C-alpha positions as CSV (number, residue, x, y, z in Angstrom):
1,E,0.9,33.5,0.2
2,D,2.8,31.9,-2.7
3,Y,0.9,28.7,-2.2
4,N,-2.5,30.4,-2.3
5,M,-1.6,32.4,-5.5
6,E,-1.3,29.2,-7.4
7,P,-4.6,28.8,-9.3
8,K,-4.7,24.9,-9.1
9,N,-4.1,24.8,-5.2
10,I,-6.8,24.7,-2.7
11,S,-6.6,28.0,-0.8
12,M,-5.6,27.7,2.9
13,D,-5.5,30.2,5.7
14,L,-2.7,28.7,8.0
15,V,-1.4,30.1,11.2
16,M,2.2,28.8,11.3
17,F,3.1,28.4,15.0
18,D,6.2,26.5,15.9
19,D,4.8,23.0,16.2
20,A,3.2,23.4,12.7
21,I,6.5,24.7,11.2
22,R,8.2,21.6,12.7
23,H,5.8,19.3,11.0
24,V,6.3,21.0,7.6
25,C,10.1,20.6,8.1
26,R,9.7,16.9,8.8
27,I,7.3,16.3,5.9
28,V,9.6,18.2,3.5
29,R,12.7,16.3,4.6
30,I,10.8,13.0,4.2
31,L,9.6,13.9,0.7
32,R,13.2,14.9,-0.4
33,L,14.5,11.5,0.6
34,S,15.1,9.0,-2.1
35,R,11.8,7.0,-2.1
36,G,10.6,9.1,0.8
37,N,7.2,8.3,1.8
38,A,5.3,9.5,5.0
39,M,2.5,8.4,7.2
40,L,0.9,11.4,9.2
41,V,-0.9,10.0,12.2
42,G,-3.3,12.3,14.0
43,V,-7.0,13.0,14.6
44,G,-9.1,14.8,12.0
45,G,-8.6,18.5,12.0
46,S,-4.9,18.3,13.4
47,G,-3.6,19.8,10.1
48,R,-2.1,16.8,8.5
49,Q,-3.4,17.4,5.1
50,S,-3.0,21.1,5.0
51,L,0.6,20.8,6.1
52,A,1.2,17.9,3.6
53,R,-0.2,20.2,0.8
54,L,2.1,23.1,1.9
55,S,5.1,20.8,2.1
56,T,4.5,19.4,-1.4
57,F,4.4,23.0,-2.7
58,I,7.8,23.8,-0.8
59,C,9.3,20.8,-2.6
60,E,8.0,21.9,-6.0
61,F,6.2,18.6,-6.4
62,R,3.0,18.0,-8.2
63,L,0.1,17.1,-5.7
64,Y,-2.3,14.3,-6.6
65,E,-5.5,13.6,-4.7
66,I,-8.5,11.4,-5.6
67,T,-12.1,12.6,-5.4
68,I,-14.5,10.2,-3.8
69,T,-17.9,9.9,-5.0
70,K,-20.8,7.4,-4.5
71,Q,-19.8,5.6,-7.7
72,Y,-16.1,5.5,-6.9
73,R,-14.9,1.8,-6.7
74,M,-11.8,-0.2,-7.6
75,V,-12.1,0.6,-11.3
76,E,-12.0,4.4,-10.7
77,F,-9.2,3.9,-8.1
78,H,-7.1,2.0,-10.7
79,D,-7.8,4.6,-13.3
80,D,-6.3,7.2,-10.8
81,M,-3.3,5.1,-10.1
82,K,-2.7,4.7,-13.9
83,R,-2.6,8.5,-14.2
84,L,-0.2,8.7,-11.2
85,Y,2.0,6.0,-12.8
86,I,2.1,7.9,-16.2
87,Q,2.8,11.2,-14.5
88,A,5.6,9.8,-12.4
89,G,6.9,7.0,-14.6
90,V,6.7,8.3,-18.2
91,D,6.6,12.1,-17.7
92,G,9.2,11.8,-14.9
93,K,7.3,14.4,-12.7
94,A,8.1,14.4,-9.0
95,T,4.6,13.8,-7.4
96,A,3.1,13.5,-3.9
97,F,0.0,11.3,-3.6
98,L,-2.0,12.5,-0.6
99,F,-4.3,9.7,0.6
100,N,-6.3,9.8,3.8
101,D,-8.2,7.1,5.7
102,T,-11.6,8.6,5.1
103,Q,-11.1,7.7,1.4
104,I,-10.7,4.1,1.9
105,K,-14.1,2.9,0.5
106,D,-12.6,-0.6,-0.3
107,E,-9.8,-2.2,1.5
108,G,-8.4,-3.0,-1.8
109,F,-7.4,0.6,-2.1
110,L,-5.0,0.1,0.8
111,E,-3.6,-3.2,-0.6
112,D,-2.6,-1.4,-3.7
113,V,-0.9,1.5,-1.8
114,N,0.8,-1.2,0.2
115,N,2.1,-2.8,-3.1
116,V,3.3,0.5,-4.4
117,L,5.2,1.2,-1.2
118,S,6.7,-2.3,-1.0
119,S,7.6,-3.0,-4.7
120,G,6.4,-0.2,-6.8
121,E,4.1,-2.4,-8.8
122,I,0.3,-2.9,-8.6
123,P,-0.5,-6.4,-10.1
124,N,-2.3,-6.3,-13.5
125,L,-2.8,-2.4,-13.3
126,F,-2.0,-2.1,-17.0
127,G,-3.4,-4.3,-19.8
128,K,-1.1,-5.4,-22.6
129,D,-2.8,-3.1,-25.0
130,E,-1.7,-0.1,-22.8
131,L,2.0,-1.0,-22.6
132,P,3.2,0.1,-26.1
133,E,2.2,3.6,-25.3
134,I,4.1,3.5,-22.1
135,F,7.3,1.9,-23.7
136,D,7.2,4.5,-26.5
137,G,7.4,7.3,-23.8
138,L,10.5,5.6,-22.2
139,R,12.6,5.1,-25.3
140,K,14.5,8.4,-24.9
141,P,15.3,7.9,-21.2
142,A,16.2,4.4,-22.0
143,A,18.6,5.5,-24.8
144,K,20.2,8.0,-22.4
145,L,21.0,5.3,-20.1
146,G,22.3,3.0,-22.7
147,L,19.6,0.3,-22.0
148,E,18.6,-2.1,-24.8
149,E,14.9,-1.3,-25.6
150,T,13.4,-4.7,-24.6
151,P,10.0,-4.9,-23.0
152,D,11.5,-6.2,-19.8
153,N,14.1,-3.4,-19.6
154,L,11.5,-0.7,-20.5
155,W,9.1,-2.1,-17.8
156,R,11.9,-2.1,-15.2
157,L,12.8,1.4,-16.1
158,F,9.1,2.5,-15.8
159,I,8.8,1.0,-12.2
160,E,12.2,2.5,-11.3
161,R,11.1,5.9,-12.3
162,V,7.7,5.5,-10.6
163,R,9.5,4.6,-7.3
164,S,11.9,7.5,-7.7
165,N,9.3,10.2,-8.5
166,L,6.1,9.1,-6.7
167,H,6.0,9.9,-3.0
168,I,2.9,8.7,-0.9
169,V,1.7,10.7,1.9
170,L,-0.8,8.9,4.1
171,A,-3.1,10.7,6.5
172,M,-4.3,8.2,9.1
173,S,-6.2,8.5,12.3
174,P,-5.1,6.6,15.4
175,V,-8.6,6.4,16.9
176,G,-10.0,2.9,17.1
177,E,-8.5,-0.3,16.0
178,S,-8.5,0.4,12.3
179,L,-4.9,1.6,12.0
180,R,-3.5,-1.1,14.0
181,T,-5.3,-3.7,12.1
182,R,-4.3,-2.2,8.7
183,C,-0.6,-1.9,9.6
184,R,-0.7,-5.6,10.6
185,F,-2.3,-6.7,7.3
186,Y,-0.2,-4.3,5.2
187,P,3.2,-4.1,6.6
188,G,4.4,-1.7,3.8
189,L,2.4,1.0,5.6
190,V,4.9,0.9,8.5
191,N,8.1,-0.6,6.9
192,C,8.2,1.7,3.8
193,T,7.1,5.0,5.4
194,T,8.4,7.5,7.9
195,I,5.7,8.2,10.6
196,D,5.0,11.7,11.9
197,W,2.8,11.8,14.8
198,F,0.4,14.8,15.2
199,H,-0.3,15.2,18.8
200,A,-2.7,17.7,20.3
201,W,-1.5,21.2,19.7
202,P,-0.1,22.8,22.8
203,A,-2.4,25.2,24.6
204,D,0.0,28.2,24.1
205,A,0.2,27.6,20.3
206,P,-2.2,30.4,19.3
207,T,-0.5,33.0,21.5
208,A,3.0,31.8,20.4
209,V,2.5,33.2,16.8
C-alpha cells in the first residue's frame, strides 16, 4: 500500500505468499550489500520485475528503468547511462537500475552493463566537455575526504561513488541459449552479481496466502 501511494511508482496489485516474500528478502539483502548487484533468472510473468520494484522501495533507493522505443539505440542508451551516473556519482543517490532482457535491442547494451559491473566505467561515455560540470559537483565531497582536486582524483572519486550507489538488477530468462551465451561473452553478469532463481510458483501458493 505504501508503494502504491507513491505517485512516481507503477501501481502493483501483489499477492505476497511465502515464496514471493522470500524473493523480496533475498533481493533486499543483495541491494543492501556494498556494490550489491542482482540477476533474477526466471520466465516472463514470474514476478521478477514487480518484486524488484518492491524491494527497491523497501531499501528506499531510487528506481531507474529505460523506456524502449523504435528509435532507441546506443546513443539513447548512453544518454540514460549518463543520467544514471550523474544521479549515483554526483548527486550521491542510492539507485537501482532495473534492466530486463527484452530491452536488449543491441548487444552493446549488455557490453556496457558488463563494464559497469566489472569496473564501474563505460569507455568514452562522457566527452571531455562534460567533465568540468561533473568535477564541479564533486569538489565538496572531495574536500570532505581531504583529496587534492586534480582531474584524476575527481574522476576516481566519481567512479567510486557510482560503484557504491548504483545497484544493477538484471531480469533474465533462462529459456533458450541466449542467457548461457551472454554469460559466456560477458562474465561480469555472473561474477559480479548474486543470482536469484525464480522457479515455478508452487501449486499451493494462492491458497497459502
